[in-house]
N, C-alpha and C positions, 0 to 999 in steps of 0.2 A: 504493500500500500504506500502511495506517495504521501509524504509529510511535507507540509509547506516549508518546514525548516530545512529540508533537503535542497531547496532552491536558494542558492546563495545570493547575497545582494548584487553581485556582479555577474550572475548567471546569464548565459545566452541561450534562448529557447527557440526551437524551430517547430512550427505548427503545420501539420498536414491537414488541409481542408480549412485553412484559416479564414476563408470567406463565408463559412457557415454562420448561422445566427448566433449560436452559443459560442463557437470558437472565436469569432470576432470580438465578442464581449469579453471573453477571458483574455484574449490578446491585449486588449486595451487596459484591462485590470492589471495585468502583469506589467505593462509599460508604466502605469501610474505608480507602481511599486518600485520603479527604478530598474526594471529588467530590460535587457535588450531582446527584442522579439522580431522575428521574421518568419516567413512561411510560404507554403505553396497552395495554390488552388488551380483548378483546371480551366477556369475562364474568368475574365475580367467582369466585374459587376459594380453596382453602386457601393456595395459593402467593401470590396477591395479598394475602390477609389477612396473611400473614407479612411480606410486603414493607412493607405499611402499618404493621405493628407495629414495624418497624425504621426507621421514619421516611422511607420512600420513598413519594412521592405517586403514586397509580395512578388513571388515568382510564378509564372504561368507555364513554365517548362521545368520539370524537376531535374536538377543536376546535383549529384552528391556533393560537389564542391561547395554548393551554396549552404549546406548544412554541416559541413565538416568541422567548422570552427565553433560549433555550438556544444553545450554541455548536456542537453537532453532534448528529446523529440516528443511532442504531444500529437496524437492523431485522433481524428474524428471517427465515428462509427462507420462512415463511408469507406474507410480504408481498413479492410480486414486483412488477416495474415496473408491471404492469397493475392492481394492487390499488388500489381507490379511496382508502384511507387513505394508502398510499404516495405516490400522486400528489398528494394534498392536502399531505402533509408536504414533498414535494419542491418544492412551489410556494413554500415559505418561503425557498428559496435557501441553506439551511444545508448544510454538508458531510454527505454520507450515506455510512455505512459498514455493511457487513454484520456479523452476529453473528460469523461466522468471522474476519473481518478484525480485530475487537476481540480475540477469543480469541487469534489469532495474535500480535497486538501484545503482549499480556500474557505469553504463553509465551516470546516472544523475549527478554524481560528475564531469563530464567533460563538459566544456562549449561548445565544438564543437563535438556533438555526431551525428553519421550517422548510421541509421538503414536501412539495405538493405532487402527489402521484395519482394515477387512475387512468383508465382507458380513454375517458372523455373529460374535458373541462379543465385540464391542467393549466393551460395558458391563461384562461379567463380567471380562474380562482387565484392563481399566484399573482396575476396582475391586479386583481381586486384587493388581495391582502397587501400588496405593495403600495397601492393607492391609499388604503386606510392608514398604514404605518407612516407613509410620507406626510399625510395630513395631520397625524396625531401629535399632540403636544409633547415635546421633549424627545421625539424620535427622529433618527436620521439613518434609515436602514439601507443596506445593500440589497439590491433586487436583481435577479436574473430570470427572465421569462422567455419562452419560445415564440414570442410574437412581439410586435412593436407596442410599447406602452405609450398611449397617446399623450400622457402628461409630460413625458420626457423625450418623446420622439425617438426612442431607442428601445432595444431589447434588454437593456441593463441600466442600472443606476448604482454608483458607488457612494456609499454612505460612510459615516464615521463611528457609529455605535455598534453594539454587539448583536443587532438584529440582522439576520441574513435569510431572505425569503427566496426560494428558487424552485424551478420546475424540475421534477424528477421523472425522467422517461424510463419506461420499463423495457424498451426494445433491447434485446440481447443482454438483459439483466444489468444494464448500465447503472440503474439506481441502487444496485447493491454496493457501489463504491461510496455511498453516502451514509453518514452516521449522524442524523439530525437529532435534535432534542424532541422535535415534534414531526411525526410522519403522518401526512394526510393521505387518506385513500378515498377518493371520490366515488369510485365504482370499479368493478372488475368484469370485463367482458372479453371473450376470446378475440384476439387480434394478433397481428404480426405472426401469421401462421407459417411464415418461412422460418421462424425460430421456435415459437411456442407450438408444440405439437397437439396439446390438448389443454383443457381447463385445469386439470390437476397440476400440470407443470406451471401454468401461469399463476394459479393460486399459491403454490409453494413459493414462487419468487416473491409475491407480495408479502407472504408471512415473513420471509427472510428480511425483506426491506423494513417491515414494521419492527422486527426484533433488533435491527441495527440501532434503535433508540436506547437499548439497554433497559434495565429494570426501573430506572428512575425517569425514563422518557415517556412520551405520550404517543398513542396512535389515535388520531381523529378519523373515524370511519363512518361510512354511509350505512345506517341501519336498514334502509329500504332495499339495499342490495344484498341478496342472499350470499353471494360469494365473498363480499366484504365482511359480512358477519362471521362466516366460517374462518376467514383469515384472521380476524381480530380475536377469535376464540383461542388462537395459539400464540397471541402476543404476550411476551413476558413482562411488559411494562404496564402503564396505566392506560386504560381504554376510555375514550370519550366518543359518544355516538351522536349522530344528528339524523333527523327524519323530515323530509319535505312532505311526506304523507300524513304527518301529525301523530305518529305512533307515540303512545305514552311510555313505551319502554325505552325511548331514546332520551339522552341527556338534554338535547336541544331539539325542539320540533317547531314546525310551522303550523299555525292555525289561522282561520279566518282569511284565507288567501283570496284576493280579488285581483282580477286583471282588467286593465283598460288599455286598449290599443297595443297589447303585447307587453305592457309593463305591469309588474306585480307589486302589490302592497300586502303585507301580512304581519301578523303578530308572532314574535318569537317567545316560546315558553322554555324556561330553563328549569330542569328538575321538577316539572309539573306546575311551575308558577310563572306568571307573566313576567317577561324580562324587558323587551323593547318592541317597538313597531318599526318595521323597515319599509321604505319605499325605494324600489330598485331603479337605478339609473341606466341599467343595461337591459334590453328586452329579452324575453324568453322565459317560459315557465321553468325550464331547466336551471335557470339562474337562482331560483328559490333554493334549490339544493346546494348550489355552489356558494351562495351567500351564507347559508347556515353553517357550512364548513368554515367559512371565514370568521363568522361570529364565534364559533367554538375556539378557534385558534387565538383570536384577539382576547377573549375572556381569560384563557390560560395565561396569556402574556401580560395581562393587566391593563389592556387598552380600555379607556373609559367608554361608557355607553354612548355618550355624546359623540365621541370620535368615531365609534363604530357606525352609528346612524348616519352621520354626515359623510363619512368616507364611502359608504355603500351607495348613498344617494348620489354622490358626485362621480362615481365610477361609471363611465360610459362604454366600457369594453376595451378590448385590445385589437390590434390590427388583424384583419381577415376573420374576425368573429362577428358575423352579421354587421359588417362595416358598410355604411352608406357610401356609394360611389358617385351617384349622380342620377340623371333621368334620361329616359329614352321615350319619346312620344308622351312625355308627362308621367310615365310609369317610373316608380322609384326602383333603382338598381342597387342591390346589396351583394357584397362579396363575402363568401364564407369558406373556411378551411375544411368543413366536414368531409370525411372520406370513409367513415364507418357507417353501416346501416343505422345504428342507433343515433348517431350524431345527425345524420340526414333527416331522420324522423323529427328530431327536436327542432332543427332549423326550419323545416317546412311547417311545423306547427306554429312557430313564431311568425313566419311569413303569412300564414293564413289568418292569424289573429290581426296582424297589421293591415292586411289587404281588406278585411271586412267583407263587403259584398263584391269586391274586385277579384280578379283571378291571380293565380300564382304561376308564373313561368319559371321553370327550373332548367338551367343548363349545367350538366354534370359531367365531370371527367373522372372516370375510375382511376385508382392509384394502386399500382402493383398487381401483377398477375395472381400471385398467391392469395391476396386478400379477396379479389373478385371471384376466384375459383372456389375458395374454401367457405366463403360467406354468400355464395351466389343466391341461394334461396332467400336469404334475408334482404339482399339487394332488390330482388323482384318485388317485395312488399314494402320497401322503404319509401316509395314515392307516391303513396296513396293520396296525399294531400296536395300534390302538384296537379294543376289543371292542364298544364302542357309541359311535357318532359322532352328535352333534347339531350341526347348522349353524344359526347365527343370521343375521339380515339383515346384509348387507355394510355396513361402516363406510366412508363415502366422505369421507376426509380431503381429497382433492383429485381432480381429474379429473372427467370426465362419463361417464354411463352410456350405453354404446353399445347396450344392450338384448340383447346376444348371450349373456352369461353372468351368472349370479347365484348366490347361495347355494342357491336352489331347484334350479337346473340341476345344480350340483355335487352336491347330495344325490342327485339322480336317477341320477348316474353311479357312485355308490359303494354297493355292496351293503350293505343294512341301515341306511344312513344316514337320519336324519330331519331335516327342516327344520322349525324352530319359531320363531315370531316373538314369543314371550312369555317373558320370564325367569321370572315366577312359575310358568308351566306347565312350564318346564324343571325348576325346583326340585321341583315336585310329582312329575314323572317320576323324577327321581333319588331322591327320598325313597321312592318305591315299589320301585325296582329295585336300588339300591346296597346292598351288604352291608359289614360291618366290615373284611373282608380286601381290599376293592376300593380303587382310587385314582381320584379324580375330578380331571380337568385342565380348568381354565378358561383358554382360550388365545386370544390375539389382541392387536393393537396399538391397538384402538379403545376405545370406552366400555365394552366388556365388563369392563374393569378395575373399574368401579364395581360391577358385579354380583359379581365375585370378592371385593371388599372386604367385602360383606355377610356372607360366611361367617366372616370374622374377627370381625365384630361380635357374632356369635351364639355363638362358641366360648368 
């Protein structure tokens, strides 16, 4: 395990995949700590331009000589042991650490570290917690999120106190490198099926993540999620539960939930007694659950009721989570990162609530062959609340095409769905059919985000 003390004041660090969301944030953190940082990424981007503007050297062709004078190499999950660049870097004989190990080492420096995990909602909940702590009196937290926080225009914020809030991704068990004081588990659903072969393996990983808190640490878990309850039953530390369904068995629960135009207002009960009333600033019924998790964490950390209420009301969401982009034919266009069937259902439910009597147009790009193949039946039923569904070619971030399923086959399984392989043609169709009272959702975890961004440029 990497200890931050192992990184000397004058250390030179090379980062593989330095242009990634989390890697770029860690690179800047290390630089602010006086370290010399440089790295490789496969293509130039706004992020690599930003890093270069901040004095960090970025290479777009990997040459061993560019890393030879460094003391250690940090690599992102995109660079597995079989990756040619990883093998080339490993041949230098330098210590190799994963992105998660570096993040875990930095987090371990903070007395009050909060790791937010779960199949869905990690970025929103960690961003929400970051916002509350940033606004709370006497707090100056460090925050690392897997999406852009609108308040700071970045995926990270460097603070000066002992509060460290960060997103903990389960893919390839990277979150097992974290040893937080508070481990948050929002939900557990089968995903990343190129790594997790079944729910037993996935649940076991979450149990191990929870137990990294030690006996004096906390696991804040979703009582409404059966898999989360099972995992929490094996936690060796202190369990704290929350329930959006209002279960009296949970430590924190929501009651009297009302929604207006997609935004929820509800009462929080703590240990069976009224605690506070919350008005959410971010749309979506799923954010009732996310905000309850945030309330539980804040209460454990001693954040005042007033700061919790104001912080949650002022939080408008993070980038690519039901993010407003502009209008087409008067119809509101939103961009969302949803790529799992359960996330898609929640996003469409929010869109339907906002549209009211209008229609919901959904443009979706599947992400990864293994996810589409292994969750195919769930994808078929995930779009029930879309009035018009347009499927784009699959984005293959990793894995290989087995030829069994595709965006085209999925479109053929869903009544009324269209498969279209041209973004300009999709825009033309939307321009012909969308009306001012409608909502247009651009959904997916791949390069469809670039398409969604163009609506913002035009508005």
